[in-house]
Residue frames as qw, qx, qy, qz and C-alpha x, y, z in Angstrom:
[[0.013, 0.885, 0.466, -0.001, 0.03, -0.01, -0.01],
 [0.280, -0.795, 0.078, 0.532, 2.88, 2.39, 0.78],
 [0.388, -0.143, 0.587, 0.696, 4.58, 1.76, -2.58],
 [0.221, 0.628, 0.657, 0.354, 1.33, 2.50, -4.41],
 [0.143, -0.931, -0.270, 0.198, 0.99, 5.83, -2.55],
 [0.417, -0.584, 0.304, 0.626, 4.56, 6.81, -3.23],
 [0.358, 0.120, 0.660, 0.650, 4.30, 6.22, -6.91],
 [0.099, 0.768, 0.602, 0.198, 1.10, 8.16, -7.07],
 [0.238, -0.880, -0.061, 0.406, 2.67, 11.15, -5.37],
 [0.410, -0.315, 0.494, 0.699, 5.56, 11.16, -7.85],
 [0.286, 0.442, 0.692, 0.494, 3.21, 11.14, -10.71],
 [0.048, -0.906, -0.418, 0.038, 1.20, 14.07, -9.27],
 [0.332, -0.792, 0.086, 0.505, 4.30, 16.11, -8.56],
 [0.395, -0.133, 0.571, 0.707, 5.83, 15.72, -12.02],
 [0.374, 0.509, -0.023, -0.775, 4.46, 17.93, -14.83],
 [0.751, 0.335, 0.568, 0.006, 2.70, 16.26, -17.65],
 [0.463, 0.100, 0.521, 0.711, 3.70, 16.60, -21.27],
 [0.096, 0.723, 0.513, 0.453, 0.77, 18.87, -21.90],
 [0.351, -0.860, -0.226, 0.293, 1.63, 21.28, -19.05],
 [0.462, 0.794, -0.077, 0.389, 3.49, 24.40, -20.39],
 [0.703, -0.263, -0.207, 0.628, 6.93, 25.23, -18.78],
 [0.021, -0.984, -0.133, -0.119, 7.33, 28.82, -17.59],
 [0.687, 0.137, -0.184, 0.689, 10.83, 30.41, -17.74],
 [0.299, -0.916, -0.207, 0.166, 11.44, 33.07, -15.13],
 [0.504, 0.707, -0.155, 0.472, 13.94, 35.80, -16.11],
 [0.571, -0.062, -0.463, 0.674, 16.76, 36.81, -13.71],
 [0.044, -0.347, 0.085, -0.933, 15.31, 40.22, -13.27],
 [0.657, -0.433, -0.252, -0.564, 12.20, 38.60, -11.58],
 [0.659, -0.068, -0.687, 0.300, 14.20, 36.62, -9.08],
 [0.288, -0.291, -0.507, 0.758, 14.09, 39.55, -6.62],
 [0.106, 0.840, 0.531, -0.028, 11.35, 42.05, -6.13],
 [0.123, -0.910, 0.068, 0.391, 13.95, 44.89, -6.09],
 [0.614, -0.137, 0.504, 0.592, 16.27, 43.57, -8.79],
 [0.423, 0.482, 0.516, 0.569, 16.94, 45.79, -11.72],
 [0.050, -0.949, -0.308, -0.049, 15.98, 49.10, -10.17],
 [0.287, -0.915, 0.224, 0.174, 19.37, 50.29, -8.79],
 [0.747, -0.206, 0.478, 0.414, 21.76, 48.18, -10.83],
 [0.535, 0.567, 0.404, 0.478, 21.39, 50.06, -14.10],
 [0.278, -0.457, -0.040, 0.844, 23.29, 53.37, -14.42],
 [0.371, 0.828, 0.421, 0.021, 21.27, 56.00, -16.30],
 [0.552, 0.035, 0.178, 0.814, 23.76, 57.85, -18.38],
 [0.026, 0.656, 0.343, 0.672, 21.27, 60.54, -19.35],
 [0.503, -0.818, -0.277, -0.039, 20.57, 61.14, -15.68],
 [0.671, -0.378, 0.027, 0.637, 24.28, 61.60, -14.93],
 [0.367, 0.300, 0.278, 0.835, 24.63, 64.03, -17.79],
 [0.202, -0.765, -0.378, -0.481, 21.58, 65.88, -16.65],
 [0.629, -0.697, -0.199, 0.280, 22.99, 66.09, -13.13],
 [0.550, -0.184, 0.144, 0.802, 26.26, 67.62, -14.44],
 [0.173, 0.469, 0.401, 0.767, 24.34, 69.97, -16.74],
 [0.334, -0.843, -0.372, -0.198, 22.22, 71.33, -13.97],
 [0.533, -0.790, 0.061, 0.298, 25.35, 72.19, -12.04],
 [0.725, 0.446, 0.112, 0.513, 27.45, 73.25, -15.01],
 [0.018, 0.898, -0.120, 0.423, 28.00, 76.74, -13.50],
 [0.667, -0.684, 0.295, -0.036, 29.47, 75.28, -10.29],
 [0.890, 0.033, 0.251, 0.379, 31.84, 73.01, -12.43],
 [0.477, 0.718, 0.076, 0.501, 32.86, 75.93, -14.50],
 [0.237, -0.913, 0.162, -0.291, 33.56, 78.14, -11.47],
 [0.799, -0.503, 0.306, 0.121, 35.60, 75.52, -9.60],
 [0.838, 0.207, 0.246, 0.440, 37.70, 74.79, -12.69],
 [0.305, 0.818, 0.002, 0.487, 38.38, 78.37, -13.37],
 [0.455, -0.839, 0.229, -0.190, 39.29, 79.02, -9.81],
 [0.883, -0.285, 0.293, 0.231, 41.63, 76.03, -9.89],
 [0.699, 0.451, 0.167, 0.529, 43.28, 77.31, -13.04],
 [0.033, 0.894, -0.053, 0.443, 43.55, 80.87, -11.81],
 [0.644, -0.728, 0.226, -0.066, 44.88, 79.78, -8.41],
 [0.886, -0.099, 0.239, 0.384, 47.58, 77.55, -9.89],
 [0.538, 0.614, 0.096, 0.569, 48.66, 80.21, -12.31],
 [0.217, -0.903, 0.118, -0.352, 48.85, 82.91, -9.51],
 [0.811, -0.538, 0.214, 0.083, 50.74, 80.54, -7.32],
 [0.842, 0.199, 0.169, 0.473, 53.39, 79.87, -10.00],
 [0.269, 0.831, 0.000, 0.487, 54.07, 83.54, -10.15],
 [0.451, -0.816, 0.259, -0.251, 55.29, 83.48, -6.59],
 [0.958, -0.162, 0.151, 0.183, 57.46, 80.47, -7.01],
 [0.282, -0.699, 0.453, 0.477, 61.26, 81.00, -7.44],
 [0.773, 0.617, -0.005, -0.147, 62.09, 80.99, -11.13],
 [0.605, -0.415, 0.552, 0.396, 65.08, 79.18, -12.58],
 [0.575, 0.747, -0.177, -0.283, 66.57, 79.98, -16.07],
 [0.827, -0.118, 0.449, 0.316, 68.66, 77.52, -18.01],
 [0.326, 0.868, -0.291, -0.237, 71.39, 78.67, -20.32],
 [0.882, -0.149, 0.386, 0.225, 73.77, 76.45, -22.24],
 [0.249, 0.804, -0.434, -0.322, 76.76, 76.60, -24.60],
 [0.975, 0.165, 0.114, 0.091, 78.24, 73.96, -26.98],
 [0.028, 0.840, -0.530, -0.113, 81.99, 73.53, -27.37],
 [0.928, 0.247, -0.264, 0.089, 84.66, 71.06, -28.42],
 [0.232, -0.764, 0.570, -0.195, 87.41, 69.89, -26.21],
 [0.553, 0.287, -0.781, -0.046, 89.47, 66.62, -26.48],
 [0.345, -0.100, -0.848, 0.390, 89.24, 65.77, -22.78],
 [0.388, -0.478, -0.153, -0.773, 85.76, 67.00, -21.97],
 [0.760, -0.433, -0.484, -0.011, 85.29, 64.34, -19.31],
 [0.515, -0.112, -0.392, 0.754, 88.12, 66.00, -17.28],
 [0.119, -0.259, 0.001, -0.959, 86.16, 69.32, -17.49],
 [0.652, -0.425, -0.430, -0.457, 83.04, 67.45, -16.38],
 [0.725, -0.319, -0.491, 0.363, 84.91, 66.30, -13.29],
 [0.337, 0.078, -0.211, 0.914, 86.37, 69.76, -12.69],
 [0.273, -0.460, -0.201, -0.821, 83.02, 71.42, -12.72],
 [0.765, -0.524, -0.306, -0.214, 82.18, 69.39, -9.58],
 [0.691, -0.035, -0.406, 0.597, 85.53, 70.12, -7.88],
 [0.258, -0.927, -0.259, 0.079, 85.07, 72.75, -5.13],
 [0.532, -0.490, 0.188, 0.664, 88.81, 73.78, -5.26],
 [0.331, 0.199, 0.529, 0.756, 88.58, 74.62, -8.93],
 [0.068, -0.771, -0.545, -0.323, 85.29, 76.35, -8.55],
 [0.408, -0.818, -0.165, 0.372, 86.60, 78.45, -5.65],
 [0.469, -0.241, 0.337, 0.780, 89.57, 79.56, -7.86],
 [0.170, 0.461, 0.575, 0.654, 87.26, 80.53, -10.65],
 [0.254, -0.861, -0.441, -0.007, 85.03, 82.56, -8.24],
 [0.434, -0.739, 0.003, 0.515, 87.94, 84.38, -6.78],
 [0.467, -0.056, 0.450, 0.759, 89.79, 84.88, -10.07],
 [0.073, 0.473, 0.564, 0.673, 86.68, 86.42, -12.02],
 [0.042, 0.116, 0.382, -0.916, 85.30, 88.42, -8.98],
 [0.415, -0.281, -0.548, -0.669, 81.79, 87.20, -9.54],
 [0.179, -0.224, -0.813, 0.508, 80.95, 86.84, -5.79],
 [0.220, 0.212, 0.261, -0.916, 78.42, 89.64, -6.04],
 [0.509, 0.052, -0.537, -0.671, 76.32, 87.64, -8.45],
 [0.487, -0.130, -0.861, 0.066, 75.84, 84.86, -5.96],
 [0.363, -0.472, -0.668, 0.447, 75.06, 86.53, -2.62],
 [0.109, -0.924, -0.321, -0.177, 73.33, 89.58, -1.30],
 [0.223, 0.733, -0.315, 0.560, 75.46, 92.58, -0.13],
 [0.552, -0.639, 0.338, -0.417, 74.82, 91.75, 3.49],
 [0.975, -0.140, 0.167, 0.040, 75.91, 88.17, 2.95],
 [0.708, 0.557, -0.194, 0.388, 79.05, 89.25, 1.09],
 [0.133, -0.816, 0.355, -0.437, 80.36, 91.19, 4.02],
 [0.555, 0.155, -0.767, 0.283, 82.76, 89.18, 6.09],
 [0.637, -0.599, 0.040, -0.483, 81.11, 88.15, 9.37],
 [0.067, 0.475, -0.832, 0.278, 83.47, 86.62, 11.96],
 [0.606, -0.103, 0.606, -0.505, 80.53, 84.64, 13.41],
 [0.843, 0.378, -0.152, -0.351, 80.02, 82.81, 10.15],
 [0.769, -0.331, 0.521, 0.165, 81.70, 79.41, 9.90],
 [0.675, 0.256, 0.496, 0.482, 82.19, 79.67, 6.17],
 [0.138, -0.396, 0.162, 0.893, 83.33, 82.60, 3.96],
 [0.542, 0.577, 0.104, -0.602, 81.26, 84.17, 1.20],
 [0.351, 0.496, -0.694, -0.386, 83.41, 82.38, -1.40],
 [0.049, -0.059, 0.994, -0.078, 82.57, 79.10, 0.15],
 [0.460, 0.447, 0.550, -0.535, 78.91, 79.96, 0.17],
 [0.505, 0.608, -0.261, -0.555, 79.16, 80.73, -3.55],
 [0.213, 0.335, -0.895, -0.201, 80.92, 77.44, -4.24],
 [0.282, 0.186, 0.878, -0.339, 78.15, 75.59, -2.26],
 [0.518, 0.534, 0.239, -0.624, 75.65, 77.21, -4.47],
 [0.403, 0.569, -0.578, -0.424, 77.46, 76.22, -7.64],
 [0.094, 0.214, -0.972, -0.001, 77.66, 72.66, -6.40],
 [0.581, 0.159, 0.445, -0.663, 73.87, 72.48, -5.98],
 [0.564, 0.220, 0.790, 0.100, 71.87, 69.89, -7.84],
 [0.504, 0.599, 0.544, 0.303, 71.78, 70.60, -11.60],
 [0.042, -0.909, 0.022, 0.414, 73.23, 74.10, -11.23],
 [0.163, 0.707, -0.582, -0.368, 76.28, 73.16, -13.40],
 [0.856, 0.075, 0.511, -0.030, 76.47, 70.22, -15.75],
 [0.254, 0.608, -0.582, -0.477, 78.70, 69.11, -18.62],
 [0.663, 0.090, 0.743, -0.019, 77.62, 66.11, -20.77],
 [0.070, -0.032, 0.711, 0.699, 77.16, 65.08, -24.40],
 [0.536, 0.290, 0.216, -0.763, 73.84, 66.03, -25.93],
 [0.821, 0.300, 0.460, -0.156, 71.76, 63.99, -28.36],
 [0.632, 0.763, -0.137, -0.010, 74.05, 65.17, -31.23],
 [0.885, -0.101, -0.073, 0.448, 77.19, 63.93, -29.39],
 [0.306, 0.640, -0.161, 0.686, 78.44, 67.51, -28.79],
 [0.447, -0.212, -0.587, 0.640, 79.73, 68.72, -25.45],
 [0.205, -0.719, -0.295, -0.595, 77.26, 70.98, -23.70],
 [0.239, -0.050, -0.578, 0.778, 77.69, 73.07, -20.53],
 [0.295, -0.664, -0.512, -0.459, 74.38, 73.93, -18.88],
 [0.130, 0.025, -0.495, 0.859, 73.85, 76.53, -16.14],
 [0.313, -0.667, -0.624, -0.259, 70.64, 76.89, -14.08],
 [0.276, -0.138, -0.403, 0.861, 70.23, 80.09, -12.17],
 [0.056, 0.724, 0.615, -0.308, 67.63, 82.48, -11.02],
 [0.066, 0.780, -0.119, -0.611, 69.17, 85.37, -13.02],
 [0.827, 0.487, 0.280, 0.027, 68.98, 84.79, -16.76],
 [0.345, 0.896, -0.257, 0.109, 71.75, 87.21, -17.63],
 [0.302, -0.673, 0.668, -0.098, 74.16, 85.75, -15.15],
 [0.855, 0.045, 0.514, -0.053, 73.26, 82.21, -16.27],
 [0.727, 0.673, 0.065, 0.120, 74.34, 83.11, -19.82],
 [0.066, 0.874, -0.450, 0.171, 77.48, 84.93, -18.63],
 [0.556, -0.479, 0.671, -0.103, 78.56, 81.95, -16.52],
 [0.891, 0.260, 0.371, 0.016, 77.84, 79.52, -19.32],
 [0.592, 0.774, -0.104, 0.199, 80.14, 81.48, -21.63],
 [0.126, -0.825, 0.494, -0.244, 82.79, 81.97, -19.01],
 [0.785, -0.411, 0.441, -0.144, 83.08, 78.48, -17.49],
 [0.946, 0.287, 0.036, 0.148, 84.53, 76.27, -20.38],
 [0.484, 0.687, -0.319, 0.439, 87.63, 78.41, -20.76],
 [0.302, -0.693, 0.452, -0.474, 88.06, 78.96, -17.01],
 [0.926, -0.216, 0.268, -0.153, 87.65, 75.29, -16.34],
 [0.863, 0.414, -0.109, 0.270, 90.32, 74.53, -18.95],
 [0.219, 0.747, -0.385, 0.496, 92.68, 77.01, -17.43],
 [0.488, -0.605, 0.468, -0.421, 92.24, 75.95, -13.87],
 [0.988, -0.014, 0.145, -0.057, 92.25, 72.26, -14.70],
 [0.756, 0.496, -0.214, 0.371, 95.58, 72.69, -16.54],
 [0.017, -0.733, 0.439, -0.519, 97.05, 74.77, -13.74],
 [0.751, -0.445, 0.367, -0.322, 96.11, 72.16, -11.23],
 [0.975, 0.185, 0.030, 0.124, 97.62, 69.42, -13.42],
 [0.487, 0.695, -0.314, 0.425, 100.77, 71.48, -13.87],
 [0.396, -0.676, 0.433, -0.446, 101.06, 71.86, -10.13],
 [0.925, -0.206, 0.290, -0.133, 100.84, 68.11, -9.70],
 [0.861, 0.415, -0.072, 0.286, 103.41, 67.48, -12.52],
 [0.187, 0.776, -0.402, 0.449, 105.87, 69.99, -11.03],
 [0.624, -0.549, 0.474, -0.291, 105.69, 68.12, -7.69],
 [0.976, 0.111, 0.181, 0.041, 106.25, 64.88, -9.52],
 [0.621, 0.676, -0.196, 0.345, 109.18, 66.48, -11.34],
 [0.202, -0.763, 0.470, -0.394, 110.72, 67.62, -8.06],
 [0.824, -0.312, 0.437, -0.179, 110.40, 64.16, -6.61],
 [0.918, 0.361, 0.045, 0.159, 111.94, 62.68, -9.70],
 [0.352, 0.777, -0.364, 0.373, 114.92, 65.03, -9.48],
 [0.470, -0.635, 0.526, -0.317, 115.44, 64.09, -5.85],
 [0.943, -0.037, 0.327, -0.053, 115.26, 60.37, -6.78],
 [0.741, 0.626, -0.121, 0.210, 117.67, 60.95, -9.65],
 [0.018, 0.794, -0.476, 0.377, 120.23, 62.57, -7.38],
 [0.715, -0.411, 0.510, -0.244, 119.93, 59.69, -4.91],
 [0.954, 0.225, 0.193, 0.050, 120.46, 57.13, -7.64],
 [0.516, 0.735, -0.309, 0.313, 123.55, 58.94, -8.93],
 [0.266, -0.705, 0.557, -0.349, 124.92, 58.91, -5.39],
 [0.879, -0.170, 0.411, -0.170, 124.14, 55.21, -5.10],
 [0.826, 0.559, -0.055, 0.057, 125.97, 54.62, -8.42],
 [0.154, 0.841, -0.481, 0.195, 129.24, 56.01, -7.34],
 [0.508, -0.481, 0.696, -0.164, 130.24, 53.34, -4.76],
 [0.891, 0.211, 0.398, -0.047, 129.01, 50.58, -7.10],
 [0.626, 0.755, -0.165, 0.104, 131.16, 51.94, -9.96],
 [0.105, -0.780, 0.581, -0.206, 134.11, 52.25, -7.61],
 [0.749, -0.232, 0.601, -0.156, 133.75, 48.65, -6.51],
 [0.865, 0.456, 0.210, -0.004, 133.54, 47.50, -10.13],
 [0.401, 0.848, -0.314, 0.150, 136.64, 49.44, -11.10],
 [0.340, -0.639, 0.667, -0.177, 138.59, 48.04, -8.15],
 [0.858, -0.023, 0.506, -0.079, 137.67, 44.55, -9.13],
 [0.736, 0.669, 0.009, 0.103, 138.75, 45.13, -12.73],
 [0.139, 0.850, -0.476, 0.176, 142.00, 46.59, -11.57],
 [0.492, -0.472, 0.712, -0.170, 142.70, 43.57, -9.32],
 [0.613, 0.129, 0.775, 0.084, 141.30, 40.95, -11.66],
 [0.248, 0.484, -0.372, -0.752, 141.63, 42.14, -15.30],
 [0.009, 0.022, -0.940, -0.340, 140.75, 38.74, -16.57],
 [0.302, 0.491, 0.692, -0.434, 137.15, 39.50, -15.60],
 [0.405, 0.721, 0.006, -0.563, 136.97, 41.60, -18.79],
 [0.120, -0.383, 0.789, 0.465, 139.00, 39.32, -21.05],
 [0.082, -0.126, -0.928, -0.340, 136.20, 36.94, -21.89],
 [0.484, -0.223, -0.174, -0.828, 132.49, 37.24, -22.30],
 [0.729, -0.264, -0.607, -0.172, 131.67, 33.91, -20.63],
 [0.471, -0.704, 0.235, -0.477, 131.09, 33.61, -16.91],
 [0.963, -0.268, 0.018, 0.028, 132.35, 30.09, -16.13],
 [0.289, -0.752, 0.562, 0.188, 136.01, 29.70, -15.08],
 [0.718, 0.047, 0.657, 0.225, 136.13, 26.34, -17.05],
 [0.561, 0.765, 0.294, 0.116, 135.23, 28.39, -20.14],
 [0.022, -0.954, 0.289, 0.073, 137.99, 30.83, -19.40],
 [0.537, -0.448, 0.686, 0.202, 140.54, 28.02, -19.14],
 [0.707, 0.345, 0.588, 0.189, 139.25, 26.43, -22.35],
 [0.387, 0.917, 0.089, 0.038, 139.61, 29.75, -24.19],
 [0.228, -0.832, 0.492, 0.117, 143.12, 30.16, -22.86],
 [0.632, -0.184, 0.723, 0.211, 144.06, 26.68, -23.89],
 [0.653, 0.612, 0.427, 0.131, 142.55, 27.18, -27.29],
 [0.207, 0.968, -0.139, -0.002, 144.52, 30.42, -27.73],
 [0.464, -0.633, 0.603, 0.148, 147.61, 28.66, -26.49],
 [0.724, 0.158, 0.643, 0.195, 147.05, 25.87, -29.07],
 [0.521, 0.830, 0.186, 0.066, 146.76, 28.44, -31.84],
 [0.032, -0.920, 0.381, 0.081, 150.04, 30.12, -30.85],
 [0.588, -0.376, 0.692, 0.185, 151.86, 26.76, -30.72],
 [0.712, 0.461, 0.513, 0.132, 150.47, 25.82, -34.11],
 [0.301, 0.951, -0.063, 0.029, 151.64, 29.19, -35.51],
 [0.323, -0.778, 0.528, 0.110, 155.01, 28.61, -33.93],
 [0.697, -0.046, 0.683, 0.214, 155.46, 25.15, -35.53],
 [0.607, 0.692, 0.369, 0.128, 154.28, 26.49, -38.91],
 [0.238, 0.944, -0.132, 0.186, 156.49, 29.59, -38.78],
 [0.822, -0.456, 0.107, 0.324, 159.49, 27.72, -37.43],
 [0.650, 0.087, 0.250, 0.713, 161.76, 29.11, -40.20],
 [0.101, 0.919, 0.251, 0.286, 160.32, 32.65, -40.09],
 [0.194, 0.692, -0.297, 0.628, 162.16, 35.69, -38.70],
 [0.410, -0.071, -0.697, 0.583, 163.52, 35.64, -35.16],
 [0.187, -0.084, 0.237, -0.950, 161.38, 38.64, -34.18],
 [0.685, -0.153, -0.333, -0.630, 158.13, 36.79, -35.13],
 [0.708, -0.086, -0.690, 0.129, 159.29, 33.60, -33.34],
 [0.260, 0.034, -0.578, 0.773, 160.23, 35.55, -30.25],
 [0.407, -0.144, 0.021, -0.902, 156.81, 37.28, -30.22],
 [0.773, -0.129, -0.472, -0.404, 154.98, 33.97, -30.41],
 [0.594, -0.045, -0.707, 0.382, 157.12, 32.41, -27.75],
 [0.005, -0.100, 0.448, -0.888, 156.32, 35.30, -25.38],
 [0.615, -0.142, -0.151, -0.761, 152.57, 34.96, -26.06],
 [0.769, -0.109, -0.622, -0.095, 152.75, 31.24, -25.39],
 [0.389, 0.012, -0.667, 0.635, 154.52, 31.86, -22.08],
 [0.243, -0.105, 0.228, -0.937, 151.98, 34.54, -21.09],
 [0.718, -0.122, -0.399, -0.557, 149.10, 32.20, -21.95],
 [0.678, -0.063, -0.703, 0.204, 150.64, 29.37, -19.86],
 [0.153, 0.047, -0.536, 0.829, 151.01, 31.73, -16.91],
 [0.461, -0.117, 0.046, -0.879, 147.47, 32.90, -17.17],
 [0.780, -0.134, -0.521, -0.319, 146.19, 29.28, -17.35],
 [0.548, -0.032, -0.695, 0.464, 148.16, 28.51, -14.38],
 [0.074, -0.094, 0.364, -0.924, 146.98, 31.58, -12.46],
 [0.622, -0.144, -0.216, -0.738, 143.35, 30.83, -13.35],
 [0.767, -0.110, -0.630, -0.059, 143.74, 27.19, -12.33],
 [0.416, -0.027, -0.640, 0.646, 145.47, 28.08, -8.98],
 [0.097, 0.118, 0.355, -0.922, 143.02, 30.94, -8.12],
 [0.227, -0.291, -0.767, -0.525, 139.96, 29.32, -9.51],
 [0.301, -0.598, -0.714, 0.204, 137.96, 29.41, -6.27],
 [0.187, -0.536, -0.177, 0.804, 138.83, 33.15, -5.47],
 [0.029, 0.127, -0.461, -0.878, 138.29, 34.23, -9.00],
 [0.193, -0.415, -0.836, -0.302, 134.91, 32.46, -9.11],
 [0.235, -0.675, -0.570, 0.406, 133.74, 34.36, -6.10],
 [0.148, -0.416, 0.130, 0.888, 135.01, 37.58, -7.51],
 [0.072, -0.138, -0.674, -0.722, 133.11, 37.00, -10.72],
 [0.215, -0.603, -0.768, 0.012, 129.89, 36.44, -8.76],
 [0.242, -0.633, -0.266, 0.685, 130.49, 39.74, -7.02],
 [0.117, -0.231, 0.427, 0.866, 131.36, 41.39, -10.35],
 [0.119, -0.358, -0.744, -0.551, 128.14, 40.22, -12.03],
 [0.246, -0.669, -0.652, 0.257, 126.05, 41.29, -9.04],
 [0.199, -0.565, -0.035, 0.800, 127.52, 44.79, -9.11],
 [0.023, -0.046, 0.575, 0.816, 126.95, 45.02, -12.84],
 [0.147, -0.507, -0.812, -0.248, 123.37, 43.92, -12.45],
 [0.244, -0.700, -0.460, 0.489, 122.81, 46.53, -9.79],
 [0.160, -0.397, 0.231, 0.874, 124.38, 49.19, -12.00],
 [0.052, -0.238, -0.729, -0.640, 122.15, 48.20, -14.95],
 [0.181, -0.676, -0.711, 0.068, 119.13, 48.54, -12.66],
 [0.203, -0.651, -0.166, 0.712, 120.21, 52.04, -11.69],
 [0.110, -0.232, 0.470, 0.845, 120.70, 52.98, -15.25],
 [0.062, -0.409, -0.812, -0.412, 117.32, 51.76, -16.37],
 [0.188, -0.764, -0.544, 0.292, 115.63, 53.70, -13.64],
 [0.188, -0.542, 0.098, 0.813, 117.62, 56.83, -14.53],
 [0.043, 0.040, 0.644, 0.763, 116.59, 56.48, -18.16],
 [0.137, -0.627, -0.746, -0.177, 112.90, 56.13, -17.19],
 [0.219, -0.745, -0.304, 0.552, 113.20, 59.26, -14.95],
 [0.172, -0.303, 0.353, 0.868, 114.82, 61.16, -17.78],
 [0.013, -0.308, -0.778, -0.547, 111.97, 60.07, -20.10],
 [0.203, -0.722, -0.657, 0.078, 109.27, 61.05, -17.67],
 [0.256, -0.619, -0.097, 0.736, 110.87, 64.45, -16.95],
 [0.107, -0.078, 0.545, 0.828, 110.98, 65.15, -20.72],
 [0.116, -0.522, -0.768, -0.353, 107.31, 64.35, -21.01],
 [0.260, -0.729, -0.477, 0.417, 106.47, 66.58, -18.08],
 [0.206, -0.469, 0.167, 0.842, 108.45, 69.55, -19.52],
 [0.038, 0.142, 0.697, 0.701, 106.82, 68.93, -22.90],
 [0.165, -0.658, -0.732, -0.070, 103.33, 69.07, -21.36],
 [0.249, -0.717, -0.283, 0.587, 104.08, 72.19, -19.39],
 [0.163, -0.336, 0.350, 0.859, 105.48, 73.99, -22.49],
 [0.101, 0.350, 0.805, 0.469, 102.48, 72.94, -24.57],
 [0.238, 0.147, 0.172, -0.945, 99.83, 75.57, -25.21],
 [0.085, 0.301, 0.940, 0.133, 96.40, 73.95, -25.34],
 [0.214, 0.440, 0.278, -0.827, 94.28, 77.06, -25.61],
 [0.396, 0.289, -0.478, -0.729, 93.43, 76.28, -29.27],
 [0.094, -0.090, -0.990, -0.056, 92.07, 72.87, -28.26],
 [0.123, 0.516, 0.695, -0.485, 88.92, 74.47, -26.85],
 [0.035, -0.132, -0.493, -0.860, 86.53, 75.66, -29.58],
 [0.355, 0.353, 0.491, -0.713, 83.17, 77.37, -28.85],
 [0.156, 0.297, 0.820, 0.463, 80.44, 76.14, -31.20],
 [0.145, -0.768, -0.492, -0.383, 77.63, 78.35, -29.84],
 [0.117, 0.235, -0.387, 0.884, 77.30, 81.30, -27.50],
 [0.201, -0.496, -0.795, 0.286, 74.96, 81.28, -24.58],
 [0.113, -0.432, -0.181, -0.876, 72.22, 84.00, -24.61],
 [0.229, -0.003, 0.627, -0.744, 70.04, 85.06, -21.63],
 [0.077, -0.358, -0.892, -0.264, 66.85, 82.97, -21.83],
 [0.294, -0.294, -0.079, -0.906, 63.47, 84.80, -21.82],
 [0.807, -0.313, -0.247, -0.436, 61.30, 82.00, -20.47],
 [0.346, -0.542, 0.710, -0.286, 62.25, 80.26, -17.20],
 [0.504, 0.132, -0.833, -0.188, 62.72, 76.57, -17.29],
 [0.406, -0.376, -0.787, 0.273, 61.30, 76.19, -13.74],
 [0.530, 0.134, 0.786, -0.288, 58.56, 76.21, -12.65],
 [0.046, 0.147, 0.772, 0.616, 56.79, 74.68, -15.68],
 [0.325, 0.180, 0.280, -0.885, 53.76, 77.00, -15.63],
 [0.591, 0.138, -0.446, -0.658, 51.86, 75.36, -18.43],
 [0.510, -0.022, -0.860, 0.009, 52.18, 71.86, -16.95],
 [0.057, -0.136, -0.700, 0.699, 51.26, 73.02, -13.42],
 [0.406, 0.179, 0.102, -0.890, 48.16, 74.93, -14.69],
 [0.611, 0.075, -0.615, -0.492, 47.00, 72.02, -16.88],
 [0.420, -0.116, -0.876, 0.206, 47.26, 69.50, -14.08],
 [0.109, 0.209, 0.542, -0.807, 45.52, 71.88, -11.61],
 [0.515, 0.125, -0.163, -0.832, 42.72, 72.37, -14.18],
 [0.615, -0.020, -0.739, -0.275, 42.19, 68.63, -14.59],
 [0.273, -0.141, -0.813, 0.495, 42.23, 68.11, -10.81],
 [0.231, 0.175, 0.293, -0.911, 39.81, 70.94, -10.36],
 [0.573, 0.073, -0.445, -0.684, 37.45, 69.53, -13.01],
 [0.543, -0.112, -0.832, 0.010, 37.39, 66.06, -11.33],
 [0.120, -0.130, -0.663, 0.728, 36.83, 67.73, -8.01],
 [0.405, 0.110, -0.027, -0.907, 33.92, 69.76, -9.36],
 [0.622, -0.023, -0.638, -0.454, 32.30, 66.61, -10.85],
 [0.429, -0.116, -0.842, 0.307, 32.72, 64.71, -7.61],
 [0.070, 0.137, 0.417, -0.896, 31.21, 67.66, -5.69],
 [0.507, 0.027, -0.265, -0.820, 28.18, 67.70, -7.99],
 [0.630, -0.101, -0.745, -0.194, 27.48, 64.04, -7.59],
 [0.277, -0.111, -0.736, 0.607, 27.92, 64.38, -3.79],
 [0.259, 0.102, 0.203, -0.939, 25.43, 67.23, -3.66],
 [0.611, 0.002, -0.470, -0.638, 22.96, 65.26, -5.81],
 [0.537, -0.098, -0.832, 0.099, 23.26, 62.25, -3.58],
 [0.090, -0.180, -0.613, 0.764, 22.70, 64.23, -0.35],
 [0.388, 0.078, -0.051, -0.917, 19.71, 65.96, -1.97],
 [0.644, -0.057, -0.643, -0.410, 18.08, 62.63, -3.06],
 [0.411, -0.153, -0.812, 0.384, 18.76, 61.05, 0.35],
 [0.093, 0.127, 0.431, -0.889, 17.11, 64.05, 2.06],
 [0.534, 0.013, -0.270, -0.801, 14.08, 63.85, -0.23],
 [0.627, -0.098, -0.761, -0.131, 13.56, 60.09, 0.46],
 [0.245, -0.108, -0.690, 0.673, 13.94, 60.83, 4.17],
 [0.278, 0.076, 0.189, -0.939, 11.21, 63.47, 4.00],
 [0.610, -0.020, -0.524, -0.594, 8.88, 61.17, 2.08],
 [0.557, -0.120, -0.804, 0.170, 9.25, 58.46, 4.72]]
């Protein structure tokens, strides 16, 4: 009985083939669906149009305020000059050297362009002098710069609040940097030359006792210079060879003149004596030859160093006597700029206008939202 009831319930719960199937769209799933999820573009445009005057006023105020504020910002003018110089990287390093910049400031008397009159006057309470203050200003970020531009030409750029002085400094600096860099290098080379002269004198003094020892050895042992080989065995062999040649000549020229025979006999006797002397004093002469070679090696080292010193001194004198003023060639002349490079007024005003416009739109929607909320609250 239970199985029959269960099967009958299933049949009743299932739709028949003739029963139509109704499809419910998603919008009908919730009674509030579709009312707030669709953004009405015309309603947004209408909201903005109703408050177009507010948007216009806020945008204009933003533009005007940004423009007026830029007029009170400190202005920076950029002036540049193009030039050619073989060692431009050296000038690029010099333009960041405080010692060289201090010399340029002092040499050209341009301190009044940097500081106010009350700042120029020496004040004992100040820890730094006016010249040091001027150098600190020149060493500021992006004030002075030397680099290659997009056309691979050397460009010196000056950024300063006075356009006339920016142009004057740009025209002045390349030549002054060349002069001061060269003077600084010459000072270093002269110090090096003095040190080389001192070293040269010391080497000459060291040479004298070595030469005296060599001369004394030669005077005591002249056989040290007779042969080019170093071994005593080689000396004896050469002496024996020379003795064999004399004896051979003596036997060949047996019937020659008495003068020739007597000369050969004397040479044979001298060679025999030398062979005997070398054989007897072999140990002592061997030690003397070692000392002789050591002294000669030391003397050669002195001579090589002296030659290197003479060569370096010649190069230093050549550089000092060289006039490199013609190496620096100006390609352009810096002129005082009419428009400041900083602040960028157009960019600041444009950005302020965009920000003001977005703020005005946000304010309009906020006002509209508050108004609608208040109306719904009053209705309820």
